[in-house]
N, C-alpha and C positions, 0 to 999 in steps of 0.2 A: 503495500499499498504506500509506504514511503518513495517508493523508487516510480511510483504512477503520479503522484499526486507531488514529490518533489517539493518545493518553497512552502506550498497550499496544507501540508501534512500537519504543520501547527497551529494552521487555522480553523482546522475539523478537529484537532485531537481529543479537544473536550467531548464531543458529541459520540465517541466510541465507547462499547460496552463488551470487552473481551470474555470471552467463556476460556474459562480457565480450571481445568478441574482440580488440579492440586493446591491451587493458592501460588501468588507473589506478592513476597515480603518486600516492606518497604524500600530494605537494603541491596535488593534485585532489580527495583522497578527505578531510581535513579543512575541516571548512567553515570555523572560524576563520581559518587559514592561509592558503586561498582566495579568501576574501574580503580581506584584509588587505592580500593579494599583485595583488589584483585580477585573476585567473586566472580567466577567463569558461569555463565549460562548464553545461550541462546534463545532463550526467550524474554529475558529481562530489560531495561537500561531504555525504556521506553518513555519515561518522565510522566506519565500519566498522574492522575490521580490513584491513590491504590484503591480505592472505591469502585473503580471503574471496569476492577477485574470482576468476574461475575463464577462463583465457584458452585461444583455439585453438591458439599457437605461443609456444615456451618465450620470449619477448622480454622478458618484464617482471620480472625477479628476484622484486622487492617481492609481484607477485601470485604466483598457484597455478595452474601450468601444467594444465589440464583435457585437453586435446586433442580428438583425434576418431578414429574408426576410416574408414582409407581405404576404400571400398568397391571391392574389388577382386578378380581370384581369386588361388591359389596362386602368388606370385611363380614358382616351380618349375615349374608348369604351360606358364609362356610359353614359347614357341621360341625359342632362342638363335640359330637360323638367320640370316645376315648379312639384313640389308633393305635394300628398294628407297630410291632415296633419293627418299622421300616426307615432306613436314612436315604439319603439322596445327597452325593457326592459334589461339591461347589466347584469346580473344575472342567472348562469344556474342551480344553486340549490337553491332549498326551503328555506333553514336555510338564506340564503340572504335578503330576504324579510321581515324579522323581523322587527318590527317596522317602517315598510316602507311606511305602507299604507297610513297614510295621504298627504305624499307626491306624491306618484304615485294618489291619489285622486285631486291634483290641476294640475298634467300631462293630467288627463283626462278630466280636463273641456274643453282642447285645442285640444287635438288628439285622435284617438283611441288608445289603447295599447295593443302592443301584447307583446309576452315571450316566449323565448327557454327554457324550465325549465324542466328538469327531474323529475318525482313524481315518489316516490315510493308509492304507493296506502296505503302497510304495514305500512308506517313512518308518514306518510302526516299529518303536523298540519294545514293545509288548510291557509298555510296565506298569499295567492295570492287573491285579490280579483277578484268575479265571473267577474267581467267586464272584466279581462283579457283575450285574446284571446291566447291562449298557444300552440304552434305549438310543443313543446315537445323538445328532441335534435335532431337537424337537419343534414346532411350532409354537406360538406364543400360549394358544390356549389349549393344546397338548400338554406342553411343561405347567401349565396351571394345574391342570387336572390329576397331574402327577405328585404336583405339590399338596394338594389336599388329601392325596392317601399318605403322604408322609407324615413321619414323626420327625427325626431330626436330618436339621439342615447342615451339612459336616464342611466348615471351613479346613481347607489345605494351606493356609496362609499367603496364597496369590489366587485371584488377583486384588491388589489392595484398594480398600476402600471401592467397591463395585455396589452397583446396586443390587445386586441379585439378593443379598440378606434382607433387605426390606420386602423383598415381593415373597420372599418365603414366608417372612414373619407374617405377612398379610393374608396370603394363604394358612396360616393357622402352624406353622413348622416351628420348631424350637432351635435356635442357631446354636451352632456350637463354634464358640470366637478364636483359633488358636491366639495364646499371647506370644511377645516375642521375648524369649531370653534378652537380647539386645535390641533396643530400642530401634528401627531402621532409620536410617536418615542419609543425606547427601552423602554423608561423611563417611559410610560404611556399605551401603547398597549401591551397586551400580544402578538399578533401574532409577533412582533420586539423585543421581550422581549429576545430572544438569538441569533439575527443578529448580525455580528460583526462589526456595524455600531451606530454612535449616528446620523446620518442623520437623518432629520425631513422631512415626511410629509405635504404640507399645501393643498392638495387635491389628491382626487384619483388618476390622473393622472399628476403630474407634468412636465413631457414632454410633453404630449397634449398642459397645461397650456404656457408652458414657449418658447417654439420652433415651436409650432402651430400658437394656440389662434385664434381669431377671424379672418375671419367668421367660420372657422370649429369648431371651440370648445370656449363654454361658460363657464364660471367658476364662480356657485352663491354657497350661504348659500344655501342650499335648507331647512333650519329651518324656514328661511325666506321668508314667504310666499307673501307679498306684490315682495321683489324681484324677488323670484321665479318667478311668474306669469308677472312682467315684462321683463325677460329674456327670458321664454318660448315664450311673444308675438313675440319680438325683434327676436331671431332665426327662427321662423315661418316665420316671412316677407324678410328672406335673402334666396337669392338665389344663390348657390353655386354648383362648380364643383368639381366634384370628385379631391383628393389631397392625395399626399402618398411623403413625406420627401424623398429625393434621397437614404438617408442613410439607409431606409428600404426597399430600392428597391436591385434585384439581382444583378445589375450592379454596386450598392453602395458598399453593403458588398463584394463584389469582390476585389471592390478596396480597401478599405480597408488591406483586408487579404493580401492580394498581397504586400502592403507595410509592414504592421507588419512582414511577412515571410522575407522581403528582409532586415528590419532593426533591429527589436528587437535582442539582442544577450544577454542574462544572464547566459551564461555561461564562458566567459573570463574576467572575471573579471567584474570591473563597466563595463557598456553597454555603447556603443559610445554616445555621445550625439545628438539625434534625438528626436524631430523636430531640423530642424536646427538652430544654434545659432542666425541668423539674427530674427528670431520669437520674441527671448526672450523682454519683456517688462516688466520692475520693475516696482514694485509697493509696496509701505509702506503701512501697513493695520492702522489703527486706533487702538486703546487700546481695546482687548476685540471682535477682529474681527476675521475671520478665511481669510487665504489666498482665500479660495472660495469666499467668500461675497466680499474682497479687489479687485477682479480683476471680479469680474460680475460686481461691477459697474463702470467698464469701458468699460464695453459691451466686455470682456475679460472671458478668461478662464483660471485656474489654471493650468499650467504645471510642473508637479512633478521632469520630466527626468531635467531640469533646475537648480533644487536646488544647486545642486553640482558646478555650474558656481559663486555660488553666496556665499560661503560658504569659503571665507576667507576674513581676513581684507580688503587687495589689492583691490580685488574682490568688496566688498562694498565701498570703497573709489570710485572706478571709478566710482560708481552710486552716487555720491556726498553722502553716508552714512559715516562720518567720527568717528571712533571709538578710547577710548582712551585708550583702548586695548583690546585682545579676549580672552575669555575663553569657554571650550569646555564643551556640558552637553548634557545628552542623554534624549533629551524628544521630542516629536513630534513639538515643538512651535518655534522650531530653525532653520534657524538665525535666532535672534531678536536684538533688540537694545533699549536702552533709551535714550531719547532725553535728559535728565538731568545725566550731566557724562557721557554722551556719552558711556556708556558701550556696548559691544557688546558679546553673545554667538553664537555660532558656533556651528553646529552640529557635535557631535562626532558618532552616530550612523546612517550609511546611510539606513537601513531599516526603519528609524523614521522621514525622511523628509515627510512632508505630509500638503496637502492643508487644510485639517479639521485639527481642533482645535482654541478656543480663548481662552487669555492667556491675562492679565495686562500690557503686553509689544506690542512694535511695533514691527510685523512681516514683515520682507523680503520677499514678496511674488514674486515669479516667475509665468507670466502671458503669455497668446499667444492669438493672435486673428485665428479666424475659419473659416470655408469655411461655408457659409449658405447652410442647407440639409447634411452637412458633420461634423459634430462637433468634429471629431477625429481628423480632418486634419487641420493644419494651412494652412495660403494664398502660405506660401513660401512652403509646402509637397509636392506640386502636380507640 
């Protein structure tokens, strides 16, 4: 697009909305900052307002959660009768089964194991155990019919943050969500190496773990066979109804989009403050703690649109943060301060306001509440 519009790109950049599955943190979005800190990625350095990046899940507070509509029947129409011990493995490509036989063997101890894997007979490496009943790739309707007779939907650890667990839960399955012994990030996982984020994944589906949880989701270290067996037994004993968070229904997505269309304006200078100011809750982080973490500790979410409201000495004083003076710097950690000496550092570059990032100072963090099942919106937003 930049090549086609040339110098006109800057004129129209404020109108863009970028679909971004895994999120773009401000550190990667700012071209000067990314280059000066040697942050390598082919996806960043666009100097957009970080909220112009629309994500699949609400995992990057600095971006905007767009989401998607889960393709399913009305959950109320799904039978609540107890289901037979049948599991369906979440892995449609054969390579995803590599080194997973021991795990699937344990699942087989408790359930009949099914799969929907595309097999290329010329390239197959026979990674799927022979006891697995493979249906091949199914149509959406046939897959939903299969899910409605399945008790457990078995994650293998990949793909990361896909939509299928929500579809399974919406069809009355219990999702077995693999927990990673070492969190996955661009620092240790090839898949994330070029993604413009330092975000870490502690499980295959962090959203399902955090915002859904038991009894619909059991997160487990699948390499610990004792823990795995215990969780499988508990999950099989658990009777659940079909469930779908409102934010992944058609109504929930349209509610968000209507408010974004009305409230988001990135073209007329600094966008107006939205969510409304009364939603602001100020939290001071511990040293070495991000604003994401500081807000989450209170059951809140970091809200980057509120950073400008805190970026003056006077604003900080109104929240009992008294500065001996204020200097400006361009870094993702500001506004911040030191208790000893009461030195405050304010943000010089509005593109670098960031909920992410840990530093050996106290960060001043703007938090807000959220509506259960509609995390993008505060209670005063609707």
